[in-house]
PDBQT receptor file of N, H, CA, C and O in Angstrom, charges set to zero:
ATOM      1  N   MET A   1       2.100  -1.820  13.145  1.00  0.00    +0.000 N 
ATOM      2  CA  MET A   1       1.051  -2.805  13.055  1.00  0.00    +0.000 C 
ATOM      3  C   MET A   1       1.234  -3.561  11.742  1.00  0.00    +0.000 C 
ATOM      4  O   MET A   1       1.504  -2.958  10.703  1.00  0.00    +0.000 OA
ATOM      5  N   THR A   2       1.089  -4.857  11.795  1.00  0.00    +0.000 N 
ATOM      6  H   THR A   2       0.870  -5.346  12.639  1.00  0.00    +0.000 HD
ATOM      7  CA  THR A   2       1.217  -5.652  10.574  1.00  0.00    +0.000 C 
ATOM      8  C   THR A   2      -0.015  -5.472   9.694  1.00  0.00    +0.000 C 
ATOM      9  O   THR A   2      -1.061  -5.020  10.159  1.00  0.00    +0.000 OA
ATOM     10  N   VAL A   3       0.119  -5.825   8.436  1.00  0.00    +0.000 N 
ATOM     11  H   VAL A   3       0.969  -6.192   8.058  1.00  0.00    +0.000 HD
ATOM     12  CA  VAL A   3      -1.020  -5.736   7.517  1.00  0.00    +0.000 C 
ATOM     13  C   VAL A   3      -2.131  -6.669   7.972  1.00  0.00    +0.000 C 
ATOM     14  O   VAL A   3      -3.307  -6.312   7.893  1.00  0.00    +0.000 OA
ATOM     15  N   THR A   4      -1.780  -7.850   8.445  1.00  0.00    +0.000 N 
ATOM     16  H   THR A   4      -0.825  -8.140   8.509  1.00  0.00    +0.000 HD
ATOM     17  CA  THR A   4      -2.782  -8.806   8.919  1.00  0.00    +0.000 C 
ATOM     18  C   THR A   4      -3.542  -8.251  10.123  1.00  0.00    +0.000 C 
ATOM     19  O   THR A   4      -4.764  -8.377  10.197  1.00  0.00    +0.000 OA
ATOM     20  N   ALA A   5      -2.830  -7.644  11.057  1.00  0.00    +0.000 N 
ATOM     21  H   ALA A   5      -1.837  -7.542  10.997  1.00  0.00    +0.000 HD
ATOM     22  CA  ALA A   5      -3.480  -7.043  12.226  1.00  0.00    +0.000 C 
ATOM     23  C   ALA A   5      -4.357  -5.872  11.807  1.00  0.00    +0.000 C 
ATOM     24  O   ALA A   5      -5.469  -5.709  12.311  1.00  0.00    +0.000 OA
ATOM     25  N   TYR A   6      -3.856  -5.055  10.882  1.00  0.00    +0.000 N 
ATOM     26  H   TYR A   6      -2.953  -5.186  10.472  1.00  0.00    +0.000 HD
ATOM     27  CA  TYR A   6      -4.646  -3.925  10.385  1.00  0.00    +0.000 C 
ATOM     28  C   TYR A   6      -5.907  -4.415   9.679  1.00  0.00    +0.000 C 
ATOM     29  O   TYR A   6      -6.981  -3.841   9.860  1.00  0.00    +0.000 OA
ATOM     30  N   GLU A   7      -5.784  -5.469   8.879  1.00  0.00    +0.000 N 
ATOM     31  H   GLU A   7      -4.912  -5.935   8.732  1.00  0.00    +0.000 HD
ATOM     32  CA  GLU A   7      -6.945  -6.021   8.178  1.00  0.00    +0.000 C 
ATOM     33  C   GLU A   7      -7.998  -6.502   9.177  1.00  0.00    +0.000 C 
ATOM     34  O   GLU A   7      -9.187  -6.238   8.995  1.00  0.00    +0.000 OA
ATOM     35  N   ALA A   8      -7.576  -7.198  10.218  1.00  0.00    +0.000 N 
ATOM     36  H   ALA A   8      -6.610  -7.412  10.366  1.00  0.00    +0.000 HD
ATOM     37  CA  ALA A   8      -8.510  -7.679  11.241  1.00  0.00    +0.000 C 
ATOM     38  C   ALA A   8      -9.198  -6.517  11.943  1.00  0.00    +0.000 C 
ATOM     39  O   ALA A   8     -10.408  -6.553  12.169  1.00  0.00    +0.000 OA
ATOM     40  N   ARG A   9      -8.436  -5.496  12.287  1.00  0.00    +0.000 N 
ATOM     41  H   ARG A   9      -7.454  -5.468  12.103  1.00  0.00    +0.000 HD
ATOM     42  CA  ARG A   9      -9.006  -4.313  12.945  1.00  0.00    +0.000 C 
ATOM     43  C   ARG A   9      -9.972  -3.594  12.012  1.00  0.00    +0.000 C 
ATOM     44  O   ARG A   9     -11.037  -3.149  12.440  1.00  0.00    +0.000 OA
ATOM     45  N   PHE A  10      -9.603  -3.480  10.743  1.00  0.00    +0.000 N 
ATOM     46  H   PHE A  10      -8.738  -3.842  10.396  1.00  0.00    +0.000 HD
ATOM     47  CA  PHE A  10     -10.453  -2.834   9.749  1.00  0.00    +0.000 C 
ATOM     48  C   PHE A  10     -11.784  -3.570   9.629  1.00  0.00    +0.000 C 
ATOM     49  O   PHE A  10     -12.844  -2.945   9.600  1.00  0.00    +0.000 OA
ATOM     50  N   HIS A  11     -11.727  -4.913   9.559  1.00  0.00    +0.000 N 
ATOM     51  H   HIS A  11     -10.866  -5.421   9.582  1.00  0.00    +0.000 HD
ATOM     52  CA  HIS A  11     -12.961  -5.707   9.484  1.00  0.00    +0.000 C 
ATOM     53  C   HIS A  11     -13.846  -5.453  10.701  1.00  0.00    +0.000 C 
ATOM     54  O   HIS A  11     -15.055  -5.258  10.571  1.00  0.00    +0.000 OA
ATOM     55  N   ALA A  12     -13.238  -5.459  11.872  1.00  0.00    +0.000 N 
ATOM     56  H   ALA A  12     -12.257  -5.618  11.978  1.00  0.00    +0.000 HD
ATOM     57  CA  ALA A  12     -14.006  -5.257  13.103  1.00  0.00    +0.000 C 
ATOM     58  C   ALA A  12     -14.667  -3.887  13.129  1.00  0.00    +0.000 C 
ATOM     59  O   ALA A  12     -15.836  -3.768  13.495  1.00  0.00    +0.000 OA
ATOM     60  N   LEU A  13     -13.934  -2.861  12.745  1.00  0.00    +0.000 N 
ATOM     61  H   LEU A  13     -12.984  -2.958  12.448  1.00  0.00    +0.000 HD
ATOM     62  CA  LEU A  13     -14.476  -1.502  12.792  1.00  0.00    +0.000 C 
ATOM     63  C   LEU A  13     -15.427  -1.195  11.642  1.00  0.00    +0.000 C 
ATOM     64  O   LEU A  13     -16.312  -0.353  11.793  1.00  0.00    +0.000 OA
ATOM     65  N   SER A  14     -15.272  -1.847  10.512  1.00  0.00    +0.000 N 
ATOM     66  H   SER A  14     -14.553  -2.531  10.389  1.00  0.00    +0.000 HD
ATOM     67  CA  SER A  14     -16.113  -1.525   9.352  1.00  0.00    +0.000 C 
ATOM     68  C   SER A  14     -17.540  -2.037   9.503  1.00  0.00    +0.000 C 
ATOM     69  O   SER A  14     -18.396  -1.719   8.677  1.00  0.00    +0.000 OA
ATOM     70  N   ARG A  15     -17.806  -2.811  10.523  1.00  0.00    +0.000 N 
ATOM     71  H   ARG A  15     -17.110  -3.069  11.193  1.00  0.00    +0.000 HD
ATOM     72  CA  ARG A  15     -19.179  -3.274  10.763  1.00  0.00    +0.000 C 
ATOM     73  C   ARG A  15     -20.081  -2.143  11.260  1.00  0.00    +0.000 C 
ATOM     74  O   ARG A  15     -21.296  -2.185  11.064  1.00  0.00    +0.000 OA
ATOM     75  N   TYR A  16     -19.494  -1.142  11.899  1.00  0.00    +0.000 N 
ATOM     76  H   TYR A  16     -18.507  -1.108  12.059  1.00  0.00    +0.000 HD
ATOM     77  CA  TYR A  16     -20.279  -0.108  12.554  1.00  0.00    +0.000 C 
ATOM     78  C   TYR A  16     -20.692   1.061  11.662  1.00  0.00    +0.000 C 
ATOM     79  O   TYR A  16     -21.887   1.344  11.576  1.00  0.00    +0.000 OA
ATOM     80  N   PRO A  17     -19.778   1.748  11.001  1.00  0.00    +0.000 N 
ATOM     81  CA  PRO A  17     -20.196   2.907  10.188  1.00  0.00    +0.000 C 
ATOM     82  C   PRO A  17     -20.625   2.478   8.783  1.00  0.00    +0.000 C 
ATOM     83  O   PRO A  17     -19.931   2.760   7.807  1.00  0.00    +0.000 OA
ATOM     84  N   THR A  18     -21.754   1.805   8.686  1.00  0.00    +0.000 N 
ATOM     85  H   THR A  18     -22.317   1.576   9.479  1.00  0.00    +0.000 HD
ATOM     86  CA  THR A  18     -22.181   1.247   7.402  1.00  0.00    +0.000 C 
ATOM     87  C   THR A  18     -22.409   2.312   6.339  1.00  0.00    +0.000 C 
ATOM     88  O   THR A  18     -22.318   2.008   5.150  1.00  0.00    +0.000 OA
ATOM     89  N   GLN A  19     -22.701   3.541   6.725  1.00  0.00    +0.000 N 
ATOM     90  H   GLN A  19     -22.775   3.788   7.692  1.00  0.00    +0.000 HD
ATOM     91  CA  GLN A  19     -22.882   4.599   5.735  1.00  0.00    +0.000 C 
ATOM     92  C   GLN A  19     -21.558   4.983   5.079  1.00  0.00    +0.000 C 
ATOM     93  O   GLN A  19     -21.563   5.532   3.977  1.00  0.00    +0.000 OA
ATOM     94  N   LEU A  20     -20.426   4.709   5.724  1.00  0.00    +0.000 N 
ATOM     95  H   LEU A  20     -20.422   4.263   6.619  1.00  0.00    +0.000 HD
ATOM     96  CA  LEU A  20     -19.115   5.017   5.149  1.00  0.00    +0.000 C 
ATOM     97  C   LEU A  20     -18.617   3.915   4.217  1.00  0.00    +0.000 C 
ATOM     98  O   LEU A  20     -17.831   4.176   3.306  1.00  0.00    +0.000 OA
ATOM     99  N   VAL A  21     -19.070   2.702   4.442  1.00  0.00    +0.000 N 
ATOM    100  H   VAL A  21     -19.709   2.490   5.182  1.00  0.00    +0.000 HD
ATOM    101  CA  VAL A  21     -18.588   1.557   3.676  1.00  0.00    +0.000 C 
ATOM    102  C   VAL A  21     -19.769   0.941   2.931  1.00  0.00    +0.000 C 
ATOM    103  O   VAL A  21     -20.168  -0.191   3.204  1.00  0.00    +0.000 OA
ATOM    104  N   THR A  22     -20.318   1.697   1.993  1.00  0.00    +0.000 N 
ATOM    105  H   THR A  22     -19.994   2.617   1.771  1.00  0.00    +0.000 HD
ATOM    106  CA  THR A  22     -21.528   1.261   1.302  1.00  0.00    +0.000 C 
ATOM    107  C   THR A  22     -21.245   0.407   0.078  1.00  0.00    +0.000 C 
ATOM    108  O   THR A  22     -22.110  -0.354  -0.356  1.00  0.00    +0.000 OA
ATOM    109  N   THR A  23     -20.066   0.518  -0.479  1.00  0.00    +0.000 N 
ATOM    110  H   THR A  23     -19.363   1.136  -0.127  1.00  0.00    +0.000 HD
ATOM    111  CA  THR A  23     -19.721  -0.281  -1.659  1.00  0.00    +0.000 C 
ATOM    112  C   THR A  23     -18.354  -0.922  -1.453  1.00  0.00    +0.000 C 
ATOM    113  O   THR A  23     -17.573  -0.500  -0.599  1.00  0.00    +0.000 OA
ATOM    114  N   GLU A  24     -18.088  -1.933  -2.240  1.00  0.00    +0.000 N 
ATOM    115  H   GLU A  24     -18.722  -2.275  -2.933  1.00  0.00    +0.000 HD
ATOM    116  CA  GLU A  24     -16.789  -2.603  -2.190  1.00  0.00    +0.000 C 
ATOM    117  C   GLU A  24     -15.664  -1.620  -2.514  1.00  0.00    +0.000 C 
ATOM    118  O   GLU A  24     -14.604  -1.658  -1.889  1.00  0.00    +0.000 OA
ATOM    119  N   GLU A  25     -15.895  -0.743  -3.487  1.00  0.00    +0.000 N 
ATOM    120  H   GLU A  25     -16.756  -0.712  -3.995  1.00  0.00    +0.000 HD
ATOM    121  CA  GLU A  25     -14.875   0.238  -3.869  1.00  0.00    +0.000 C 
ATOM    122  C   GLU A  25     -14.549   1.181  -2.710  1.00  0.00    +0.000 C 
ATOM    123  O   GLU A  25     -13.381   1.477  -2.461  1.00  0.00    +0.000 OA
ATOM    124  N   LYS A  26     -15.580   1.653  -2.000  1.00  0.00    +0.000 N 
ATOM    125  H   LYS A  26     -16.530   1.413  -2.202  1.00  0.00    +0.000 HD
ATOM    126  CA  LYS A  26     -15.340   2.538  -0.851  1.00  0.00    +0.000 C 
ATOM    127  C   LYS A  26     -14.595   1.800   0.252  1.00  0.00    +0.000 C 
ATOM    128  O   LYS A  26     -13.712   2.361   0.901  1.00  0.00    +0.000 OA
ATOM    129  N   ARG A  27     -14.958   0.546   0.455  1.00  0.00    +0.000 N 
ATOM    130  H   ARG A  27     -15.675   0.091  -0.072  1.00  0.00    +0.000 HD
ATOM    131  CA  ARG A  27     -14.290  -0.265   1.470  1.00  0.00    +0.000 C 
ATOM    132  C   ARG A  27     -12.800  -0.396   1.144  1.00  0.00    +0.000 C 
ATOM    133  O   ARG A  27     -11.953  -0.270   2.029  1.00  0.00    +0.000 OA
ATOM    134  N   ILE A  28     -12.490  -0.646  -0.118  1.00  0.00    +0.000 N 
ATOM    135  H   ILE A  28     -13.179  -0.747  -0.836  1.00  0.00    +0.000 HD
ATOM    136  CA  ILE A  28     -11.097  -0.764  -0.548  1.00  0.00    +0.000 C 
ATOM    137  C   ILE A  28     -10.366   0.560  -0.368  1.00  0.00    +0.000 C 
ATOM    138  O   ILE A  28      -9.237   0.586   0.123  1.00  0.00    +0.000 OA
ATOM    139  N   ARG A  29     -11.005   1.659  -0.766  1.00  0.00    +0.000 N 
ATOM    140  H   ARG A  29     -11.922   1.638  -1.165  1.00  0.00    +0.000 HD
ATOM    141  CA  ARG A  29     -10.367   2.979  -0.626  1.00  0.00    +0.000 C 
ATOM    142  C   ARG A  29     -10.066   3.307   0.837  1.00  0.00    +0.000 C 
ATOM    143  O   ARG A  29      -8.994   3.825   1.150  1.00  0.00    +0.000 OA
ATOM    144  N   LEU A  30     -11.006   3.005   1.729  1.00  0.00    +0.000 N 
ATOM    145  H   LEU A  30     -11.877   2.584   1.475  1.00  0.00    +0.000 HD
ATOM    146  CA  LEU A  30     -10.782   3.264   3.154  1.00  0.00    +0.000 C 
ATOM    147  C   LEU A  30      -9.655   2.397   3.703  1.00  0.00    +0.000 C 
ATOM    148  O   LEU A  30      -8.836   2.853   4.501  1.00  0.00    +0.000 OA
ATOM    149  N   PHE A  31      -9.626   1.148   3.267  1.00  0.00    +0.000 N 
ATOM    150  H   PHE A  31     -10.291   0.778   2.619  1.00  0.00    +0.000 HD
ATOM    151  CA  PHE A  31      -8.562   0.246   3.706  1.00  0.00    +0.000 C 
ATOM    152  C   PHE A  31      -7.202   0.771   3.265  1.00  0.00    +0.000 C 
ATOM    153  O   PHE A  31      -6.269   0.828   4.066  1.00  0.00    +0.000 OA
ATOM    154  N   ILE A  32      -7.083   1.152   2.005  1.00  0.00    +0.000 N 
ATOM    155  H   ILE A  32      -7.841   1.105   1.354  1.00  0.00    +0.000 HD
ATOM    156  CA  ILE A  32      -5.815   1.651   1.470  1.00  0.00    +0.000 C 
ATOM    157  C   ILE A  32      -5.415   2.953   2.154  1.00  0.00    +0.000 C 
ATOM    158  O   ILE A  32      -4.234   3.176   2.422  1.00  0.00    +0.000 OA
ATOM    159  N   ARG A  33      -6.386   3.810   2.437  1.00  0.00    +0.000 N 
ATOM    160  H   ARG A  33      -7.346   3.628   2.219  1.00  0.00    +0.000 HD
ATOM    161  CA  ARG A  33      -6.091   5.081   3.104  1.00  0.00    +0.000 C 
ATOM    162  C   ARG A  33      -5.465   4.869   4.487  1.00  0.00    +0.000 C 
ATOM    163  O   ARG A  33      -4.703   5.710   4.964  1.00  0.00    +0.000 OA
ATOM    164  N   GLY A  34      -5.788   3.752   5.122  1.00  0.00    +0.000 N 
ATOM    165  H   GLY A  34      -6.408   3.069   4.735  1.00  0.00    +0.000 HD
ATOM    166  CA  GLY A  34      -5.240   3.470   6.445  1.00  0.00    +0.000 C 
ATOM    167  C   GLY A  34      -3.859   2.834   6.444  1.00  0.00    +0.000 C 
ATOM    168  O   GLY A  34      -3.249   2.670   7.501  1.00  0.00    +0.000 OA
ATOM    169  N   LEU A  35      -3.363   2.476   5.268  1.00  0.00    +0.000 N 
ATOM    170  H   LEU A  35      -3.859   2.609   4.410  1.00  0.00    +0.000 HD
ATOM    171  CA  LEU A  35      -2.027   1.885   5.170  1.00  0.00    +0.000 C 
ATOM    172  C   LEU A  35      -0.961   2.970   5.293  1.00  0.00    +0.000 C 
ATOM    173  O   LEU A  35      -1.258   4.158   5.172  1.00  0.00    +0.000 OA
ATOM    174  N   ASN A  36       0.275   2.556   5.531  1.00  0.00    +0.000 N 
ATOM    175  H   ASN A  36       0.516   1.590   5.629  1.00  0.00    +0.000 HD
ATOM    176  CA  ASN A  36       1.347   3.553   5.539  1.00  0.00    +0.000 C 
ATOM    177  C   ASN A  36       1.525   4.094   4.124  1.00  0.00    +0.000 C 
ATOM    178  O   ASN A  36       1.071   3.478   3.159  1.00  0.00    +0.000 OA
ATOM    179  N   SER A  37       2.176   5.231   4.002  1.00  0.00    +0.000 N 
ATOM    180  H   SER A  37       2.545   5.730   4.786  1.00  0.00    +0.000 HD
ATOM    181  CA  SER A  37       2.236   5.932   2.712  1.00  0.00    +0.000 C 
ATOM    182  C   SER A  37       2.904   5.107   1.619  1.00  0.00    +0.000 C 
ATOM    183  O   SER A  37       2.499   5.186   0.459  1.00  0.00    +0.000 OA
ATOM    184  N   GLU A  38       3.903   4.330   1.960  1.00  0.00    +0.000 N 
ATOM    185  H   GLU A  38       4.232   4.267   2.902  1.00  0.00    +0.000 HD
ATOM    186  CA  GLU A  38       4.570   3.488   0.960  1.00  0.00    +0.000 C 
ATOM    187  C   GLU A  38       3.596   2.458   0.382  1.00  0.00    +0.000 C 
ATOM    188  O   GLU A  38       3.531   2.271  -0.833  1.00  0.00    +0.000 OA
ATOM    189  N   LEU A  39       2.846   1.798   1.253  1.00  0.00    +0.000 N 
ATOM    190  H   LEU A  39       2.900   1.950   2.240  1.00  0.00    +0.000 HD
ATOM    191  CA  LEU A  39       1.876   0.806   0.790  1.00  0.00    +0.000 C 
ATOM    192  C   LEU A  39       0.709   1.459   0.058  1.00  0.00    +0.000 C 
ATOM    193  O   LEU A  39       0.152   0.868  -0.867  1.00  0.00    +0.000 OA
ATOM    194  N   GLN A  40       0.336   2.667   0.460  1.00  0.00    +0.000 N 
ATOM    195  H   GLN A  40       0.789   3.147   1.211  1.00  0.00    +0.000 HD
ATOM    196  CA  GLN A  40      -0.724   3.384  -0.260  1.00  0.00    +0.000 C 
ATOM    197  C   GLN A  40      -0.328   3.596  -1.712  1.00  0.00    +0.000 C 
ATOM    198  O   GLN A  40      -1.115   3.331  -2.621  1.00  0.00    +0.000 OA
ATOM    199  N   VAL A  41       0.889   4.074  -1.931  1.00  0.00    +0.000 N 
ATOM    200  H   VAL A  41       1.528   4.289  -1.193  1.00  0.00    +0.000 HD
ATOM    201  CA  VAL A  41       1.365   4.337  -3.292  1.00  0.00    +0.000 C 
ATOM    202  C   VAL A  41       1.390   3.050  -4.107  1.00  0.00    +0.000 C 
ATOM    203  O   VAL A  41       0.998   3.046  -5.274  1.00  0.00    +0.000 OA
ATOM    204  N   LEU A  42       1.848   1.962  -3.501  1.00  0.00    +0.000 N 
ATOM    205  H   LEU A  42       2.167   1.966  -2.553  1.00  0.00    +0.000 HD
ATOM    206  CA  LEU A  42       1.939   0.692  -4.213  1.00  0.00    +0.000 C 
ATOM    207  C   LEU A  42       0.576   0.055  -4.471  1.00  0.00    +0.000 C 
ATOM    208  O   LEU A  42       0.445  -0.777  -5.369  1.00  0.00    +0.000 OA
ATOM    209  N   SER A  43      -0.441   0.432  -3.695  1.00  0.00    +0.000 N 
ATOM    210  H   SER A  43      -0.335   1.107  -2.965  1.00  0.00    +0.000 HD
ATOM    211  CA  SER A  43      -1.745  -0.229  -3.768  1.00  0.00    +0.000 C 
ATOM    212  C   SER A  43      -2.844   0.593  -4.409  1.00  0.00    +0.000 C 
ATOM    213  O   SER A  43      -3.915   0.056  -4.689  1.00  0.00    +0.000 OA
ATOM    214  N   VAL A  44      -2.620   1.874  -4.651  1.00  0.00    +0.000 N 
ATOM    215  H   VAL A  44      -1.749   2.310  -4.424  1.00  0.00    +0.000 HD
ATOM    216  CA  VAL A  44      -3.695   2.747  -5.118  1.00  0.00    +0.000 C 
ATOM    217  C   VAL A  44      -4.281   2.275  -6.450  1.00  0.00    +0.000 C 
ATOM    218  O   VAL A  44      -5.466   2.490  -6.707  1.00  0.00    +0.000 OA
ATOM    219  N   HIS A  45      -3.484   1.645  -7.287  1.00  0.00    +0.000 N 
ATOM    220  H   HIS A  45      -2.522   1.471  -7.078  1.00  0.00    +0.000 HD
ATOM    221  CA  HIS A  45      -4.003   1.163  -8.571  1.00  0.00    +0.000 C 
ATOM    222  C   HIS A  45      -5.069   0.085  -8.392  1.00  0.00    +0.000 C 
ATOM    223  O   HIS A  45      -5.858  -0.155  -9.306  1.00  0.00    +0.000 OA
ATOM    224  N   MET A  46      -5.104  -0.560  -7.244  1.00  0.00    +0.000 N 
ATOM    225  H   MET A  46      -4.464  -0.365  -6.501  1.00  0.00    +0.000 HD
ATOM    226  CA  MET A  46      -6.087  -1.618  -6.991  1.00  0.00    +0.000 C 
ATOM    227  C   MET A  46      -7.512  -1.068  -6.919  1.00  0.00    +0.000 C 
ATOM    228  O   MET A  46      -8.467  -1.813  -7.143  1.00  0.00    +0.000 OA
ATOM    229  N   THR A  47      -7.673   0.215  -6.612  1.00  0.00    +0.000 N 
ATOM    230  H   THR A  47      -6.897   0.820  -6.430  1.00  0.00    +0.000 HD
ATOM    231  CA  THR A  47      -9.018   0.785  -6.510  1.00  0.00    +0.000 C 
ATOM    232  C   THR A  47      -9.678   0.936  -7.870  1.00  0.00    +0.000 C 
ATOM    233  O   THR A  47     -10.904   0.903  -7.969  1.00  0.00    +0.000 OA
ATOM    234  N   CYS A  48      -8.890   1.098  -8.909  1.00  0.00    +0.000 N 
ATOM    235  H   CYS A  48      -7.893   1.125  -8.829  1.00  0.00    +0.000 HD
ATOM    236  CA  CYS A  48      -9.480   1.297 -10.236  1.00  0.00    +0.000 C 
ATOM    237  C   CYS A  48      -9.304   0.075 -11.121  1.00  0.00    +0.000 C 
ATOM    238  O   CYS A  48      -9.569   0.141 -12.322  1.00  0.00    +0.000 OA
ATOM    239  N   ALA A  49      -8.867  -1.027 -10.555  1.00  0.00    +0.000 N 
ATOM    240  H   ALA A  49      -8.652  -1.080  -9.580  1.00  0.00    +0.000 HD
ATOM    241  CA  ALA A  49      -8.628  -2.231 -11.344  1.00  0.00    +0.000 C 
ATOM    242  C   ALA A  49      -9.782  -3.225 -11.252  1.00  0.00    +0.000 C 
ATOM    243  O   ALA A  49      -9.675  -4.347 -11.747  1.00  0.00    +0.000 OA
ATOM    244  N   GLY A  50     -10.883  -2.819 -10.620  1.00  0.00    +0.000 N 
ATOM    245  H   GLY A  50     -10.970  -1.908 -10.218  1.00  0.00    +0.000 HD
ATOM    246  CA  GLY A  50     -12.033  -3.712 -10.490  1.00  0.00    +0.000 C 
ATOM    247  C   GLY A  50     -11.772  -4.895  -9.570  1.00  0.00    +0.000 C 
ATOM    248  O   GLY A  50     -12.324  -5.976  -9.778  1.00  0.00    +0.000 OA
ATOM    249  N   ARG A  51     -10.953  -4.703  -8.577  1.00  0.00    +0.000 N 
ATOM    250  H   ARG A  51     -10.505  -3.825  -8.408  1.00  0.00    +0.000 HD
ATOM    251  CA  ARG A  51     -10.589  -5.775  -7.644  1.00  0.00    +0.000 C 
ATOM    252  C   ARG A  51     -11.576  -5.849  -6.488  1.00  0.00    +0.000 C 
ATOM    253  O   ARG A  51     -12.259  -4.873  -6.175  1.00  0.00    +0.000 OA
ATOM    254  N   ASN A  52     -11.643  -7.024  -5.855  1.00  0.00    +0.000 N 
ATOM    255  H   ASN A  52     -11.088  -7.816  -6.109  1.00  0.00    +0.000 HD
ATOM    256  CA  ASN A  52     -12.454  -7.129  -4.648  1.00  0.00    +0.000 C 
ATOM    257  C   ASN A  52     -11.546  -6.986  -3.426  1.00  0.00    +0.000 C 
ATOM    258  O   ASN A  52     -10.321  -6.981  -3.544  1.00  0.00    +0.000 OA
ATOM    259  N   PHE A  53     -12.156  -6.873  -2.274  1.00  0.00    +0.000 N 
ATOM    260  H   PHE A  53     -13.151  -6.878  -2.178  1.00  0.00    +0.000 HD
ATOM    261  CA  PHE A  53     -11.413  -6.594  -1.046  1.00  0.00    +0.000 C 
ATOM    262  C   PHE A  53     -10.368  -7.669  -0.753  1.00  0.00    +0.000 C 
ATOM    263  O   PHE A  53      -9.247  -7.348  -0.361  1.00  0.00    +0.000 OA
ATOM    264  N   ASN A  54     -10.719  -8.928  -0.937  1.00  0.00    +0.000 N 
ATOM    265  H   ASN A  54     -11.631  -9.190  -1.255  1.00  0.00    +0.000 HD
ATOM    266  CA  ASN A  54      -9.779 -10.012  -0.660  1.00  0.00    +0.000 C 
ATOM    267  C   ASN A  54      -8.563  -9.954  -1.577  1.00  0.00    +0.000 C 
ATOM    268  O   ASN A  54      -7.447 -10.233  -1.140  1.00  0.00    +0.000 OA
ATOM    269  N   GLU A  55      -8.765  -9.598  -2.831  1.00  0.00    +0.000 N 
ATOM    270  H   GLU A  55      -9.671  -9.371  -3.186  1.00  0.00    +0.000 HD
ATOM    271  CA  GLU A  55      -7.641  -9.461  -3.763  1.00  0.00    +0.000 C 
ATOM    272  C   GLU A  55      -6.707  -8.335  -3.326  1.00  0.00    +0.000 C 
ATOM    273  O   GLU A  55      -5.486  -8.459  -3.416  1.00  0.00    +0.000 OA
ATOM    274  N   VAL A  56      -7.287  -7.250  -2.859  1.00  0.00    +0.000 N 
ATOM    275  H   VAL A  56      -8.279  -7.149  -2.786  1.00  0.00    +0.000 HD
ATOM    276  CA  VAL A  56      -6.486  -6.109  -2.415  1.00  0.00    +0.000 C 
ATOM    277  C   VAL A  56      -5.664  -6.479  -1.185  1.00  0.00    +0.000 C 
ATOM    278  O   VAL A  56      -4.468  -6.195  -1.132  1.00  0.00    +0.000 OA
ATOM    279  N   THR A  57      -6.290  -7.105  -0.203  1.00  0.00    +0.000 N 
ATOM    280  H   THR A  57      -7.262  -7.336  -0.245  1.00  0.00    +0.000 HD
ATOM    281  CA  THR A  57      -5.540  -7.467   1.003  1.00  0.00    +0.000 C 
ATOM    282  C   THR A  57      -4.463  -8.500   0.688  1.00  0.00    +0.000 C 
ATOM    283  O   THR A  57      -3.376  -8.445   1.262  1.00  0.00    +0.000 OA
ATOM    284  N   TYR A  58      -4.741  -9.429  -0.204  1.00  0.00    +0.000 N 
ATOM    285  H   TYR A  58      -5.625  -9.473  -0.671  1.00  0.00    +0.000 HD
ATOM    286  CA  TYR A  58      -3.732 -10.410  -0.620  1.00  0.00    +0.000 C 
ATOM    287  C   TYR A  58      -2.546  -9.698  -1.266  1.00  0.00    +0.000 C 
ATOM    288  O   TYR A  58      -1.392 -10.006  -0.965  1.00  0.00    +0.000 OA
ATOM    289  N   TYR A  59      -2.833  -8.748  -2.152  1.00  0.00    +0.000 N 
ATOM    290  H   TYR A  59      -3.770  -8.498  -2.397  1.00  0.00    +0.000 HD
ATOM    291  CA  TYR A  59      -1.786  -7.994  -2.838  1.00  0.00    +0.000 C 
ATOM    292  C   TYR A  59      -0.924  -7.219  -1.841  1.00  0.00    +0.000 C 
ATOM    293  O   TYR A  59       0.304  -7.241  -1.927  1.00  0.00    +0.000 OA
ATOM    294  N   VAL A  60      -1.562  -6.545  -0.909  1.00  0.00    +0.000 N 
ATOM    295  H   VAL A  60      -2.559  -6.527  -0.839  1.00  0.00    +0.000 HD
ATOM    296  CA  VAL A  60      -0.820  -5.741   0.072  1.00  0.00    +0.000 C 
ATOM    297  C   VAL A  60       0.083  -6.641   0.920  1.00  0.00    +0.000 C 
ATOM    298  O   VAL A  60       1.235  -6.296   1.185  1.00  0.00    +0.000 OA
ATOM    299  N   LYS A  61      -0.434  -7.777   1.339  1.00  0.00    +0.000 N 
ATOM    300  H   LYS A  61      -1.370  -8.057   1.124  1.00  0.00    +0.000 HD
ATOM    301  CA  LYS A  61       0.385  -8.703   2.131  1.00  0.00    +0.000 C 
ATOM    302  C   LYS A  61       1.566  -9.222   1.312  1.00  0.00    +0.000 C 
ATOM    303  O   LYS A  61       2.674  -9.363   1.829  1.00  0.00    +0.000 OA
ATOM    304  N   LYS A  62       1.325  -9.502   0.049  1.00  0.00    +0.000 N 
ATOM    305  H   LYS A  62       0.424  -9.388  -0.371  1.00  0.00    +0.000 HD
ATOM    306  CA  LYS A  62       2.382 -10.000  -0.836  1.00  0.00    +0.000 C 
ATOM    307  C   LYS A  62       3.461  -8.934  -1.040  1.00  0.00    +0.000 C 
ATOM    308  O   LYS A  62       4.652  -9.239  -0.990  1.00  0.00    +0.000 OA
ATOM    309  N   VAL A  63       3.048  -7.691  -1.269  1.00  0.00    +0.000 N 
ATOM    310  H   VAL A  63       2.080  -7.443  -1.310  1.00  0.00    +0.000 HD
ATOM    311  CA  VAL A  63       3.989  -6.591  -1.466  1.00  0.00    +0.000 C 
ATOM    312  C   VAL A  63       4.795  -6.349  -0.189  1.00  0.00    +0.000 C 
ATOM    313  O   VAL A  63       5.999  -6.092  -0.237  1.00  0.00    +0.000 OA
ATOM    314  N   ARG A  64       4.120  -6.434   0.932  1.00  0.00    +0.000 N 
ATOM    315  H   ARG A  64       3.143  -6.642   0.970  1.00  0.00    +0.000 HD
ATOM    316  CA  ARG A  64       4.764  -6.167   2.222  1.00  0.00    +0.000 C 
ATOM    317  C   ARG A  64       5.786  -7.242   2.568  1.00  0.00    +0.000 C 
ATOM    318  O   ARG A  64       6.775  -6.987   3.255  1.00  0.00    +0.000 OA
ATOM    319  N   GLY A  65       5.526  -8.453   2.074  1.00  0.00    +0.000 N 
ATOM    320  H   GLY A  65       4.723  -8.661   1.515  1.00  0.00    +0.000 HD
ATOM    321  CA  GLY A  65       6.479  -9.545   2.312  1.00  0.00    +0.000 C 
ATOM    322  C   GLY A  65       6.266 -10.159   3.605  1.00  0.00    +0.000 C 
ATOM    323  O   GLY A  65       6.979 -11.094   3.970  1.00  0.00    +0.000 OA
TER     324      GLY A  65
């Protein structure tokens, strides 16, 4: 699955379990957890860098090429 497809699916599914995605940081962590292990390692620093969700998805797409 491409990062763009995963992002779209993540957005669609994150509307439902609102108790799991209560903050931007949790949303980012859940998104990163769903990436493949290589992208997780490259993106984990984004959770503690004070980034917003759009910045994280942009970064992942850029890294993925």
